[in-house]
N, C-alpha and C positions, 0 to 999 in steps of 0.2 A: 677621647681618653685623656685622663690626667696622668702625667708622668713626673716623678720626682727623682732627681739625680744628684747624689753626693751632697745632700743638704746638711748644713751645720747651723745651729742656732746658739747664740751667745748672749747672755744678759750680764752686762758689766764684766767682771772677771770670770764669771761662771759659764762653762759650756754645758748647755742643757742636753744637747744631742749632737752627734757629728756623723758625717758620711752616710746619711740615711737615703736609701733609694727604694722606690717601689713604683708600680704602675697600676692604675685602676681603670679597667676597661668599662665600656658601656654595659649596663645591666647588672653591675656588681656593686657591692657595698663593702666598706672597710671600717673596722672599729679600731680607734687609736686607744691603746691601753697604757697604763703606767701609774705609778704612785703619785700622790699629790706633790706638785712641784717638779714633776719630771719634764714638763714642757708641752703637755697635750694642747692646752689653749694656745700657746705660742706657735706650735706647729699648725694648728688650724688657721690662725691668723696669717701665717706665711702662705698657706695653701690658698687662702681667700684673697691674696694680694694686698693685705692690709698692713703687713710688716715685711721687712726685707731680711733675708737670711744672711748670716755671716759668710756663707759660702754655699755653692751649689745652685741649682736651677729648678724651677717648676715650669712645666709646659702644659698647655691645654690644646689638644688636637694639633700637636706638633709645633705650636707657636709659644715662645717664651712669654710669660705674663708681662714683662716690661715692654714688649713690642707693641701690644695692643690691649692695654688694661681695660679700656672701656668695653671692647667686644667681649672680653672674658667676663666682666661683671654683668653683662647682659645675659650671659649663660649661667650665672651663679645665683643661688639663693643661700645666703649665709645668715644663720641665727646664732648669735653669741650667747654665752651662758648668762651674761649680765644685760641681755636685751632690755631696753627700757621703753615705756610708754609715756606719752605726755599726760601728766596727772589730771589736767583740767579737761582733757578730751575723752569722749566715750570710746568704747571699742570700735564702733562703726566709724567714728571720726579718725581714730588712730590708724585704722587699716586703710581708709580712703586716702589719708595723707601720705602714708608710706607708698601705696600703689601709685598715686599721682606723681610723687617725686621720682619714681623709677620709670615713668612714662607709660603706665598702664591705667587708662581711664577707669575709675572705680564704678562698679555697678552695684547699687545699694542692695538689690535683691540677692545677688550672688554673695556679697559680703555678709549679709544677714544669714544666708544659708550656711556659709562656712562657719560662722560663729555657733549656729545651732548644732552643726555636726560635732563640734567640740563641747557641746553641753552648756552653752552660754545663753540659753533662752531666758529672757527677762533681764539680761545684763547688758543688752546692746546699747542702751541709752544711759547707762550709769557711768559717771566720771570714773576714770581709771583709779583714782586715789581710794575709791571704796572697794576695789577688787582685792581678793586674797592673792597670795603668791601663785597658787595653782591656776586661778582664773586669769591672772596676767600672762602666765606661760601659755595658756590655751589661746588667748587672743593672738599672741605672736605666732603660734603654730598654725593658726588659721590661714596665715599667708601661704602655706604650702598648697592650699586649695585654690588660691587666687592668683599667684604670681608664677607663670610658667618658667621653668629653668631646667636644663638637663642635669645640672650638678647641684646637689644639696650638700652643704657643710653645716652640721648641727652640733653645737657644743652643749653637752648635757641636756638634750631635749626632753628627757623623761623626768627631770627634777620637778617635784611638787605636784605631779600628776596622779590622779586617782586611777583605779583599775580600768575604768571605761575609757578614759582619755589615753592611757597607755595602749590599749587595744586599738583604738582609732588611729593613733600615730603609727603603730606597727603596720596596720593595713594600708595606710597611705604610702609608707615606704615600700612595701611589697608591690603596690600598684605602680609606683614610680619606677621601680626596677624592671617590672614586667614590660613597661612601655619603652625600655631602653635607656632610662636615666641611671645616674650614678649617685651614691651617697657616701659621705664620710661622717662619722659621729664618734663622740665620746660619751660614756655613761658609767655611773656607779650603780645604776639601778638594774634590776633583772627585767629582761624583755625577751620576746620570742620573734626571731626573724630567721629566714632560711640561712644556711651556712654562707658566710662571707669571708673576706680577707681580714687579716689582723696585723697591726704593727704595734710593738711594745717598746716604749721608751724607757 
């Protein structure tokens, strides 16, 4: 379970949100909503242990993130809104590199299958600089099929996706929840998932 207690986020002189508390049990998903600039991405970065809150605490399975950040990150798959690919590398090479850096030996056949699942047949060996915004997003989302983690934190995962890719991602999230995983996401796009929790900033 991810638990948030009395969380406050401040950027310079501006307080984005304060005294935010919620719990996300296994098998549930949560949508973070709010206007542009409300602090959605800042909250996700705090929940992912990438930024520190001005006040409050985030715990994962009863342990504060500061106590064992490495163990938490082993349980986390975070995809940021501005997730980047190395321009000179192909989708296959980008995914193999990211998996290897996280300690998961890449299997070329499985990486290829994941890319095909997101409709990237014929793009596996194309340098990333030639991919469209939607294709780049689908390369990053392919990690969901390759990198096991009980907690997914996804910042605007549906951006630039076509109808087929949106349906594929929704099915992956549903399967993840059914297997006991948890997910937190933001989105300005319309999508279809079972009823979940919601926090509005």
